[in-house]
Short mmCIF file of the C-alpha atoms (twelve columns), coordinates in Angstrom:
data_MODEL
# 
_entry.id   MODEL 
# 
loop_
_atom_site.group_PDB 
_atom_site.id 
_atom_site.type_symbol 
_atom_site.label_atom_id 
_atom_site.label_alt_id 
_atom_site.label_comp_id 
_atom_site.label_asym_id 
_atom_site.label_seq_id 
_atom_site.Cartn_x 
_atom_site.Cartn_y 
_atom_site.Cartn_z 
_atom_site.pdbx_PDB_model_num 
ATOM 1   C CA . MET A 1   19.597  110.111 -36.172 1 
ATOM 2   C CA . THR A 2   16.305  109.449 -33.611 1 
ATOM 3   C CA . GLU A 3   16.692  106.700 -31.259 1 
ATOM 4   C CA . ARG A 4   13.319  105.194 -33.223 1 
ATOM 5   C CA . ASP A 5   15.590  104.923 -36.332 1 
ATOM 6   C CA . ALA A 6   18.323  103.169 -34.482 1 
ATOM 7   C CA . GLU A 7   16.179  100.757 -33.073 1 
ATOM 8   C CA . ILE A 8   15.028  100.354 -36.799 1 
ATOM 9   C CA . ARG A 9   18.190  99.580  -38.639 1 
ATOM 10  C CA . ALA A 10  19.070  97.617  -35.001 1 
ATOM 11  C CA . LEU A 11  16.630  95.541  -35.986 1 
ATOM 12  C CA . ARG A 12  17.226  94.979  -39.531 1 
ATOM 13  C CA . ARG A 13  21.049  94.032  -38.736 1 
ATOM 14  C CA . ALA A 14  19.168  91.643  -36.315 1 
ATOM 15  C CA . ARG A 15  17.003  89.920  -38.978 1 
ATOM 16  C CA . PRO A 16  17.075  86.400  -39.454 1 
ATOM 17  C CA . ARG A 17  19.323  85.352  -42.161 1 
ATOM 18  C CA . SER A 18  19.321  82.474  -45.022 1 
ATOM 19  C CA . ARG A 19  22.064  81.166  -47.250 1 
ATOM 20  C CA . PHE A 20  19.806  78.368  -48.587 1 
ATOM 21  C CA . LEU A 21  16.719  81.588  -49.229 1 
ATOM 22  C CA . ARG A 22  19.623  83.513  -50.935 1 
ATOM 23  C CA . TRP A 23  20.764  81.154  -53.008 1 
ATOM 24  C CA . SER A 24  17.576  79.958  -54.053 1 
ATOM 25  C CA . VAL A 25  16.460  83.063  -55.229 1 
ATOM 26  C CA . ALA A 26  19.718  83.895  -57.172 1 
ATOM 27  C CA . ALA A 27  19.518  80.435  -58.956 1 
ATOM 28  C CA . LEU A 28  15.824  81.195  -59.629 1 
ATOM 29  C CA . LEU A 29  17.125  84.442  -61.391 1 
ATOM 30  C CA . ALA A 30  19.310  82.675  -63.337 1 
ATOM 31  C CA . ILE A 31  17.873  80.166  -64.811 1 
ATOM 32  C CA . THR A 32  14.805  82.935  -65.769 1 
ATOM 33  C CA . LEU A 33  17.679  84.772  -67.792 1 
ATOM 34  C CA . PHE A 34  19.407  81.542  -69.281 1 
ATOM 35  C CA . ALA A 35  15.976  80.200  -70.410 1 
ATOM 36  C CA . TRP A 36  14.744  84.198  -71.959 1 
ATOM 37  C CA . ILE A 37  18.281  83.951  -73.285 1 
ATOM 38  C CA . ASP A 38  18.506  80.492  -74.959 1 
ATOM 39  C CA . GLY A 39  14.434  81.241  -75.745 1 
ATOM 40  C CA . GLY A 40  15.343  83.673  -78.441 1 
ATOM 41  C CA . PHE A 41  12.569  85.899  -76.477 1 
ATOM 42  C CA . ASP A 42  12.555  89.286  -78.280 1 
ATOM 43  C CA . LEU A 43  9.449   91.572  -76.639 1 
ATOM 44  C CA . GLY A 44  10.117  93.720  -80.357 1 
ATOM 45  C CA . GLU A 45  8.141   90.853  -81.628 1 
ATOM 46  C CA . LEU A 46  4.985   91.821  -79.670 1 
ATOM 47  C CA . LEU A 47  5.450   95.664  -80.905 1 
ATOM 48  C CA . THR A 48  5.650   95.081  -84.535 1 
ATOM 49  C CA . PRO A 49  3.082   96.833  -87.077 1 
ATOM 50  C CA . ARG A 50  1.850   93.194  -88.434 1 
ATOM 51  C CA . SER A 51  1.043   92.976  -84.669 1 
ATOM 52  C CA . LYS A 52  -0.552  95.844  -83.886 1 
ATOM 53  C CA . ARG A 53  -3.204  95.132  -86.989 1 
ATOM 54  C CA . ASN A 54  -3.702  91.899  -85.979 1 
ATOM 55  C CA . VAL A 55  -4.532  93.177  -82.400 1 
ATOM 56  C CA . ALA A 56  -6.842  96.234  -83.241 1 
ATOM 57  C CA . ARG A 57  -8.719  93.773  -86.248 1 
ATOM 58  C CA . PHE A 58  -9.529  91.717  -83.643 1 
ATOM 59  C CA . LEU A 59  -11.155 94.131  -81.124 1 
ATOM 60  C CA . GLN A 60  -13.173 94.991  -83.897 1 
ATOM 61  C CA . GLU A 61  -14.355 91.815  -84.943 1 
ATOM 62  C CA . ILE A 62  -15.017 90.647  -80.841 1 
ATOM 63  C CA . ARG A 63  -17.700 93.357  -81.536 1 
ATOM 64  C CA . PRO A 64  -21.054 92.200  -82.270 1 
ATOM 65  C CA . TYR A 65  -21.501 92.009  -85.558 1 
ATOM 66  C CA . PRO A 66  -24.758 94.473  -85.664 1 
ATOM 67  C CA . LEU A 67  -22.099 97.107  -83.816 1 
ATOM 68  C CA . GLN A 68  -19.147 96.694  -85.900 1 
ATOM 69  C CA . GLY A 69  -18.230 100.137 -87.004 1 
ATOM 70  C CA . ARG A 70  -20.972 101.336 -85.557 1 
ATOM 71  C CA . ASP A 71  -21.441 103.475 -81.655 1 
ATOM 72  C CA . TRP A 72  -22.229 100.871 -78.657 1 
ATOM 73  C CA . ASP A 73  -25.770 100.109 -78.300 1 
ATOM 74  C CA . TRP A 74  -26.570 98.383  -75.433 1 
ATOM 75  C CA . GLY A 75  -29.960 96.934  -76.394 1 
ATOM 76  C CA . VAL A 76  -28.918 96.217  -80.068 1 
ATOM 77  C CA . ALA A 77  -26.093 93.852  -77.798 1 
ATOM 78  C CA . ALA A 78  -28.467 92.210  -75.915 1 
ATOM 79  C CA . ALA A 79  -30.775 91.708  -79.152 1 
ATOM 80  C CA . TRP A 80  -27.869 90.126  -80.500 1 
ATOM 81  C CA . ALA A 81  -26.828 87.800  -77.748 1 
ATOM 82  C CA . GLY A 82  -30.440 86.389  -77.461 1 
ATOM 83  C CA . GLU A 83  -30.628 86.065  -80.749 1 
ATOM 84  C CA . SER A 84  -26.676 83.653  -81.412 1 
ATOM 85  C CA . LEU A 85  -27.776 82.446  -77.801 1 
ATOM 86  C CA . ASP A 86  -31.212 81.163  -78.945 1 
ATOM 87  C CA . GLY A 87  -31.371 77.080  -78.682 1 
ATOM 88  C CA . LYS A 88  -27.596 76.926  -77.462 1 
ATOM 89  C CA . TRP A 89  -26.673 78.138  -74.408 1 
ATOM 90  C CA . ALA A 90  -28.731 75.444  -72.693 1 
ATOM 91  C CA . ASN A 91  -27.203 72.882  -74.428 1 
ATOM 92  C CA . ALA A 92  -23.887 74.662  -73.911 1 
ATOM 93  C CA . ILE A 93  -23.923 75.010  -70.298 1 
ATOM 94  C CA . GLY A 94  -26.000 71.910  -69.508 1 
ATOM 95  C CA . SER A 95  -23.089 69.241  -71.545 1 
ATOM 96  C CA . THR A 96  -19.966 71.428  -70.068 1 
ATOM 97  C CA . VAL A 97  -21.589 71.630  -65.935 1 
ATOM 98  C CA . ALA A 98  -23.619 67.863  -66.385 1 
ATOM 99  C CA . MET A 99  -19.340 66.396  -67.787 1 
ATOM 100 C CA . SER A 100 -17.938 68.505  -65.417 1 
ATOM 101 C CA . VAL A 101 -19.380 67.659  -62.380 1 
ATOM 102 C CA . ALA A 102 -19.519 63.504  -62.968 1 
ATOM 103 C CA . ALA A 103 -16.281 63.976  -63.440 1 
ATOM 104 C CA . ILE A 104 -14.929 65.559  -60.302 1 
ATOM 105 C CA . VAL A 105 -17.456 63.579  -58.751 1 
ATOM 106 C CA . LEU A 106 -15.743 60.121  -59.596 1 
ATOM 107 C CA . ALA A 107 -11.984 62.325  -59.401 1 
ATOM 108 C CA . ALA A 108 -12.943 63.028  -55.064 1 
ATOM 109 C CA . LEU A 109 -14.200 59.424  -54.987 1 
ATOM 110 C CA . LEU A 110 -10.656 57.801  -56.565 1 
ATOM 111 C CA . ALA A 111 -8.635  60.642  -54.275 1 
ATOM 112 C CA . GLY A 112 -9.920  59.861  -51.252 1 
ATOM 113 C CA . ILE A 113 -9.979  56.060  -51.609 1 
ATOM 114 C CA . ALA A 114 -6.360  56.639  -52.855 1 
ATOM 115 C CA . SER A 115 -5.505  59.264  -50.020 1 
ATOM 116 C CA . LEU A 116 -5.547  56.497  -47.180 1 
ATOM 117 C CA . THR A 117 -3.285  54.578  -48.439 1 
ATOM 118 C CA . ALA A 118 -0.849  57.837  -49.681 1 
ATOM 119 C CA . ALA A 119 -0.915  59.890  -46.374 1 
ATOM 120 C CA . ARG A 120 2.108   58.844  -44.370 1 
ATOM 121 C CA . ASN A 121 0.956   58.855  -40.583 1 
ATOM 122 C CA . LEU A 122 -1.831  57.143  -41.764 1 
ATOM 123 C CA . ALA A 123 -0.953  54.357  -44.132 1 
ATOM 124 C CA . CYS A 124 1.698   53.546  -41.696 1 
ATOM 125 C CA . ALA A 125 1.724   49.605  -39.073 1 
ATOM 126 C CA . GLU A 126 1.087   52.150  -36.321 1 
ATOM 127 C CA . PRO A 127 -1.102  55.183  -37.625 1 
ATOM 128 C CA . PHE A 128 -0.743  58.566  -35.864 1 
ATOM 129 C CA . LEU A 129 0.973   56.347  -32.879 1 
ATOM 130 C CA . PRO A 130 4.591   55.475  -34.549 1 
ATOM 131 C CA . ALA A 131 5.988   55.126  -30.799 1 
ATOM 132 C CA . ALA A 132 3.778   52.868  -29.580 1 
ATOM 133 C CA . ARG A 133 4.751   49.368  -30.193 1 
ATOM 134 C CA . ARG A 134 7.698   48.279  -31.865 1 
ATOM 135 C CA . VAL A 135 7.182   47.433  -35.055 1 
ATOM 136 C CA . GLY A 136 8.565   44.947  -36.853 1 
ATOM 137 C CA . VAL A 137 10.529  45.755  -40.156 1 
ATOM 138 C CA . LEU A 138 8.887   43.392  -42.259 1 
ATOM 139 C CA . ARG A 139 5.703   45.412  -42.103 1 
ATOM 140 C CA . ALA A 140 6.918   48.579  -40.784 1 
ATOM 141 C CA . TRP A 141 8.379   48.711  -45.205 1 
ATOM 142 C CA . ALA A 142 5.004   46.809  -46.286 1 
ATOM 143 C CA . TRP A 143 3.299   50.012  -45.470 1 
ATOM 144 C CA . ARG A 144 6.037   51.946  -46.852 1 
ATOM 145 C CA . GLY A 145 6.031   50.364  -49.911 1 
ATOM 146 C CA . VAL A 146 2.150   50.206  -50.108 1 
ATOM 147 C CA . VAL A 147 2.206   54.022  -49.833 1 
ATOM 148 C CA . GLY A 148 4.926   54.570  -52.346 1 
ATOM 149 C CA . LEU A 149 2.768   52.476  -54.956 1 
ATOM 150 C CA . THR A 150 -0.181  54.515  -54.355 1 
ATOM 151 C CA . ARG A 151 1.547   57.725  -54.814 1 
ATOM 152 C CA . LEU A 152 3.439   55.881  -58.359 1 
ATOM 153 C CA . PHE A 153 0.096   55.436  -58.904 1 
ATOM 154 C CA . LEU A 154 -0.828  59.103  -58.403 1 
ATOM 155 C CA . ILE A 155 1.405   60.922  -60.311 1 
ATOM 156 C CA . PHE A 156 1.323   58.625  -62.767 1 
ATOM 157 C CA . LEU A 157 -2.671  59.387  -63.259 1 
ATOM 158 C CA . ARG A 158 -2.167  63.140  -63.230 1 
ATOM 159 C CA . ALA A 159 1.125   62.864  -65.268 1 
ATOM 160 C CA . VAL A 160 -1.151  62.167  -68.375 1 
ATOM 161 C CA . PRO A 161 -2.959  64.912  -70.001 1 
ATOM 162 C CA . GLU A 162 -6.459  65.154  -69.880 1 
ATOM 163 C CA . TYR A 163 -6.266  65.376  -73.484 1 
ATOM 164 C CA . VAL A 164 -4.128  62.374  -73.932 1 
ATOM 165 C CA . TRP A 165 -6.422  60.280  -71.219 1 
ATOM 166 C CA . ALA A 166 -9.622  61.656  -73.878 1 
ATOM 167 C CA . PHE A 167 -7.639  60.391  -77.076 1 
ATOM 168 C CA . LEU A 168 -7.220  57.145  -75.807 1 
ATOM 169 C CA . LEU A 169 -10.292 56.609  -73.951 1 
ATOM 170 C CA . LEU A 170 -12.555 57.796  -77.594 1 
ATOM 171 C CA . ASN A 171 -10.470 54.443  -78.968 1 
ATOM 172 C CA . LEU A 172 -11.607 52.632  -76.496 1 
ATOM 173 C CA . MET A 173 -15.390 53.845  -75.748 1 
ATOM 174 C CA . GLY A 174 -16.177 55.908  -78.564 1 
ATOM 175 C CA . VAL A 175 -17.624 58.875  -78.930 1 
ATOM 176 C CA . GLY A 176 -19.968 60.207  -76.488 1 
ATOM 177 C CA . PRO A 177 -19.488 62.187  -73.096 1 
ATOM 178 C CA . TRP A 178 -17.763 59.694  -71.031 1 
ATOM 179 C CA . PRO A 179 -14.707 59.833  -72.478 1 
ATOM 180 C CA . ALA A 180 -14.602 63.316  -71.722 1 
ATOM 181 C CA . VAL A 181 -15.492 62.422  -68.187 1 
ATOM 182 C CA . ALA A 182 -13.191 59.434  -67.321 1 
ATOM 183 C CA . ALA A 183 -10.384 61.664  -68.712 1 
ATOM 184 C CA . LEU A 184 -10.903 64.890  -66.775 1 
ATOM 185 C CA . ALA A 185 -11.822 62.375  -63.735 1 
ATOM 186 C CA . LEU A 186 -8.361  60.298  -63.654 1 
ATOM 187 C CA . HIS A 187 -6.343  63.465  -64.221 1 
ATOM 188 C CA . ASN A 188 -7.551  64.910  -61.552 1 
ATOM 189 C CA . ALA A 189 -7.945  62.199  -58.838 1 
ATOM 190 C CA . GLY A 190 -4.178  62.404  -59.891 1 
ATOM 191 C CA . ILE A 191 -4.283  65.494  -58.604 1 
ATOM 192 C CA . LEU A 192 -6.283  65.727  -55.592 1 
ATOM 193 C CA . GLY A 193 -5.398  62.590  -53.929 1 
ATOM 194 C CA . LYS A 194 -2.153  64.010  -53.386 1 
ATOM 195 C CA . LEU A 195 -3.187  66.871  -51.883 1 
ATOM 196 C CA . PHE A 196 -6.541  65.615  -49.777 1 
ATOM 197 C CA . ALA A 197 -3.258  62.833  -48.728 1 
ATOM 198 C CA . GLU A 198 -1.154  65.644  -48.079 1 
ATOM 199 C CA . VAL A 199 -3.693  67.622  -46.088 1 
ATOM 200 C CA . THR A 200 -4.169  64.524  -44.241 1 
ATOM 201 C CA . GLU A 201 -0.365  64.487  -43.141 1 
ATOM 202 C CA . ASN A 202 -0.032  68.351  -42.231 1 
ATOM 203 C CA . MET A 203 -3.488  67.760  -40.026 1 
ATOM 204 C CA . GLU A 204 -3.078  68.338  -36.390 1 
ATOM 205 C CA . PRO A 205 -2.706  64.985  -34.713 1 
ATOM 206 C CA . GLY A 206 -4.430  65.206  -31.674 1 
ATOM 207 C CA . VAL A 207 -8.351  63.678  -32.159 1 
ATOM 208 C CA . PRO A 208 -7.224  60.978  -34.389 1 
ATOM 209 C CA . ARG A 209 -4.571  59.833  -31.603 1 
ATOM 210 C CA . ALA A 210 -6.558  59.872  -29.214 1 
ATOM 211 C CA . LEU A 211 -8.940  57.642  -31.406 1 
ATOM 212 C CA . ARG A 212 -6.078  55.840  -31.924 1 
ATOM 213 C CA . GLY A 213 -5.493  55.445  -28.174 1 
ATOM 214 C CA . LEU A 214 -9.283  54.272  -27.398 1 
ATOM 215 C CA . GLY A 215 -8.622  51.062  -30.062 1 
ATOM 216 C CA . ALA A 216 -9.997  53.035  -33.133 1 
ATOM 217 C CA . THR A 217 -9.260  51.072  -36.357 1 
ATOM 218 C CA . ARG A 218 -7.607  52.844  -39.095 1 
ATOM 219 C CA . LEU A 219 -10.875 52.932  -41.283 1 
ATOM 220 C CA . GLN A 220 -12.717 54.288  -38.343 1 
ATOM 221 C CA . ILE A 221 -9.741  57.030  -37.363 1 
ATOM 222 C CA . ALA A 222 -10.625 58.257  -41.172 1 
ATOM 223 C CA . VAL A 223 -14.030 57.915  -41.115 1 
ATOM 224 C CA . SER A 224 -14.202 59.517  -37.494 1 
ATOM 225 C CA . ALA A 225 -11.709 62.425  -37.266 1 
ATOM 226 C CA . VAL A 226 -9.273  62.370  -40.415 1 
ATOM 227 C CA . PHE A 227 -12.416 63.420  -42.841 1 
ATOM 228 C CA . PRO A 228 -14.473 65.890  -40.860 1 
ATOM 229 C CA . ILE A 229 -11.984 67.374  -39.612 1 
ATOM 230 C CA . ASN A 230 -10.431 68.276  -43.348 1 
ATOM 231 C CA . LEU A 231 -13.158 68.359  -44.965 1 
ATOM 232 C CA . GLY A 232 -13.142 72.423  -45.101 1 
ATOM 233 C CA . ARG A 233 -9.432  71.787  -46.871 1 
ATOM 234 C CA . TYR A 234 -10.563 68.813  -48.712 1 
ATOM 235 C CA . LEU A 235 -14.027 71.055  -50.375 1 
ATOM 236 C CA . LEU A 236 -11.341 73.595  -51.296 1 
ATOM 237 C CA . TYR A 237 -9.710  71.684  -52.970 1 
ATOM 238 C CA . PHE A 238 -12.520 70.283  -54.844 1 
ATOM 239 C CA . PHE A 239 -14.230 72.786  -55.930 1 
ATOM 240 C CA . TYR A 240 -10.981 74.504  -57.110 1 
ATOM 241 C CA . ARG A 241 -10.463 71.287  -59.578 1 
ATOM 242 C CA . TRP A 242 -14.328 71.360  -60.374 1 
ATOM 243 C CA . GLU A 243 -13.680 74.787  -62.438 1 
ATOM 244 C CA . THR A 244 -10.889 72.912  -63.544 1 
ATOM 245 C CA . CYS A 245 -12.751 70.692  -64.729 1 
ATOM 246 C CA . VAL A 246 -15.193 73.762  -66.396 1 
ATOM 247 C CA . ARG A 247 -12.109 75.034  -68.631 1 
ATOM 248 C CA . GLU A 248 -11.204 71.332  -69.855 1 
ATOM 249 C CA . ALA A 249 -14.298 70.003  -69.939 1 
ATOM 250 C CA . ALA A 250 -14.761 73.249  -72.607 1 
ATOM 251 C CA . VAL A 251 -12.294 72.854  -74.314 1 
ATOM 252 C CA . LEU A 252 -12.496 68.889  -74.757 1 
ATOM 253 C CA . GLY A 253 -14.823 70.294  -76.854 1 
ATOM 254 C CA . LEU A 254 -13.082 71.013  -79.449 1 
ATOM 255 C CA . LEU A 255 -12.327 66.866  -79.399 1 
ATOM 256 C CA . GLY A 256 -16.408 67.008  -80.653 1 
ATOM 257 C CA . PHE A 257 -17.593 66.317  -77.276 1 
ATOM 258 C CA . VAL A 258 -20.789 68.518  -77.289 1 
ATOM 259 C CA . SER A 259 -19.978 71.482  -74.714 1 
ATOM 260 C CA . LEU A 260 -18.749 74.973  -75.301 1 
ATOM 261 C CA . GLY A 261 -15.929 74.275  -76.933 1 
ATOM 262 C CA . TRP A 262 -17.641 72.350  -79.675 1 
ATOM 263 C CA . TYR A 263 -19.405 75.739  -80.275 1 
ATOM 264 C CA . ILE A 264 -16.589 78.207  -79.414 1 
ATOM 265 C CA . GLN A 265 -14.823 76.051  -82.345 1 
ATOM 266 C CA . GLN A 266 -17.812 76.051  -84.348 1 
ATOM 267 C CA . ALA A 267 -17.920 80.125  -84.200 1 
ATOM 268 C CA . ARG A 268 -14.525 80.253  -84.587 1 
ATOM 269 C CA . ALA A 269 -14.185 77.847  -87.942 1 
ATOM 270 C CA . ALA A 270 -16.950 80.074  -88.710 1 
ATOM 271 C CA . VAL A 271 -14.550 83.243  -88.411 1 
ATOM 272 C CA . ARG A 272 -17.075 84.666  -86.036 1 
ATOM 273 C CA . TYR A 273 -15.390 85.679  -82.957 1 
ATOM 274 C CA . ASP A 274 -17.854 88.100  -81.636 1 
ATOM 275 C CA . GLU A 275 -20.075 84.624  -80.675 1 
ATOM 276 C CA . MET A 276 -16.792 82.829  -79.915 1 
ATOM 277 C CA . VAL A 277 -16.562 85.079  -77.214 1 
ATOM 278 C CA . LEU A 278 -19.846 84.874  -76.244 1 
ATOM 279 C CA . PHE A 279 -19.456 81.521  -75.743 1 
ATOM 280 C CA . ILE A 280 -16.274 82.354  -73.297 1 
ATOM 281 C CA . LEU A 281 -18.070 84.497  -71.766 1 
ATOM 282 C CA . LEU A 282 -20.875 82.041  -70.664 1 
ATOM 283 C CA . GLY A 283 -18.170 80.086  -69.122 1 
ATOM 284 C CA . VAL A 284 -16.194 82.536  -66.809 1 
ATOM 285 C CA . GLY A 285 -20.154 83.566  -65.715 1 
ATOM 286 C CA . ILE A 286 -19.523 79.283  -64.784 1 
ATOM 287 C CA . ILE A 287 -16.777 79.795  -62.968 1 
ATOM 288 C CA . LEU A 288 -18.106 82.725  -61.099 1 
ATOM 289 C CA . CYS A 289 -21.286 81.123  -60.511 1 
ATOM 290 C CA . GLY A 290 -18.539 77.946  -59.033 1 
ATOM 291 C CA . ASP A 291 -16.886 80.027  -56.811 1 
ATOM 292 C CA . LEU A 292 -19.481 81.447  -55.072 1 
ATOM 293 C CA . LEU A 293 -21.113 77.973  -54.552 1 
ATOM 294 C CA . SER A 294 -17.775 76.466  -52.900 1 
ATOM 295 C CA . THR A 295 -17.284 79.892  -50.728 1 
ATOM 296 C CA . LEU A 296 -20.671 79.135  -49.456 1 
ATOM 297 C CA . ALA A 297 -20.288 75.540  -48.817 1 
ATOM 298 C CA . ARG A 298 -16.871 76.345  -47.022 1 
ATOM 299 C CA . SER A 299 -18.403 79.293  -45.254 1 
ATOM 300 C CA . ALA A 300 -21.415 76.483  -43.795 1 
ATOM 301 C CA . VAL A 301 -18.863 74.196  -42.661 1 
ATOM 302 C CA . ARG A 302 -16.868 76.839  -40.767 1 
ATOM 303 C CA . ARG A 303 -19.600 77.318  -39.150 1 
ATOM 304 C CA . SER A 304 -21.186 73.860  -38.375 1 
ATOM 305 C CA . GLY A 305 -17.683 73.072  -36.651 1 
# 
């Protein structure tokens, strides 16, 4: 054994060990095994002759109709795509993007306001200066109650799925784009509110602590320090949830809202799986554009900082 090998073994023996981590991994494996056995999953069901025939038929049916049963031709595929999307693509993309943008903007506004009273280091008797002054018990418990109620409100918003919100709001507001926008906004506000509050609680306290020491109010600290410093991470979560809104706006089209989902449902009902996949690819294109926009926006924030 070389000296280098001996050092490596010594380092391995001296590595940090965590019983909690080991027991957590063991518990996770046990839960996974229990779920697999109790759920009655069988890999053989995925490989039956019937499943194989269904997969082969589906792969054939998603090819453009003029190319089914013949060799691939990009010119024919492009012509078919143009005919299939003629008069539909602009409305499908426009309505989906419009609903998702309106929903995520409303969600971010509600989440930004709620996060002010959900972050424990900001929503307390002495924000960012916990040991500066002695605080009365009633005042301290009052702020804890505010934080608790806000977090319960955010849990309620995100616990109700978008589809359930949409069903409820359809009965209240009638058919139109607003039930879908409100459903997406309420659910995502609950998620963004929690994420924004967690970002605020984990931020470096130097700048807000200095402002507080100079006599800045809670709102001034939020506007002058909390939001500007955390803007990059806020944008990361904002665009991530916007991508989710795009997907969910498409899915809510299955309920009758005019979006990509509505056209996907129409194609599926008519057993035109080739057109269905084409509209799905449009949704993928929207997500790719959103990811690029997110990268550019966060890069601009980092450069300006």
